[in-house]
N, C-alpha and C positions, 0 to 999 in steps of 0.2 A: 308695564309692558317693558320687556328687555330692550336695551339699545343695541342697535345693529352696526356694525363696521362693513364697509364694501370696498372691494378692490378688484382690479382687473387682472386676469391671468391669460397668458398665451400657452395653450397646452401643446406639447410635442408628444403624440402617442408613439406606440412601438418602440419605446426606449428600453435600454438595458436594465434600468432601474427607476423608480420614481424619486424625484429629487428636485429641489428648486436650483435652477441654473443661474439665474441672474435677475437683477432689477433694473428697469430702464426709468430713470429719474425724470426724463422728459416727458413720456408718456404715461408714468406712474403705473407701469404694468410689470408683473412679475412673469418670467419665463419658467415653466414648470415641465420637467420630463416626466411621462406618465408610461409605466411598465404594463400597458394594456393596449390592445388594438383600438383604433377607432372605427368599430363596427357594433352595432346592437347596443349602443350606449356604455359599452365596456369601460371605455377611456374616461367617461364621465363619473362612473361610478368609483373607479379607482381614485379619480381626483379628489373626489369628496371624502372618501376614506382617508387618503394621504393627507389632505389638509386638516382634516378633523384631528388626526393622530399628532401632527406637528404642532397645531394650535391648542390641542386639548379643549376645543369648543365645538359646538354645533356648527356645521358649514353647510349651505346650499347654494346651488347654482341658480342665479335669478334670470339671467338670459345668456344666449351664447351656445345653446344645447346642440346645435349641428355645425358651428364653426369653431375655429381655433382660439378665438378671443371670447372669453367668458367673464361675466360679472358674478362675482363671489360675494355672499352676504355670510357675516360671522355673528352669531349670537352672543351676547355678554353674559 
């Protein structure tokens, strides 16, 4: 069974472009700008695509589908 790494992301939808903005070491959370609106799951889809491209791994959202803070799982 593949090992999975997990981390938290705070998504900022409706941004000019998708990019990692910062990392908060206290809360161990990445802040990520997403170039998609927060409606009909568009921002979630763009977030998964963006992180998959950046990490070159399979990425899924484990929790936080309707909020800004999301738990991300990365397959090794």
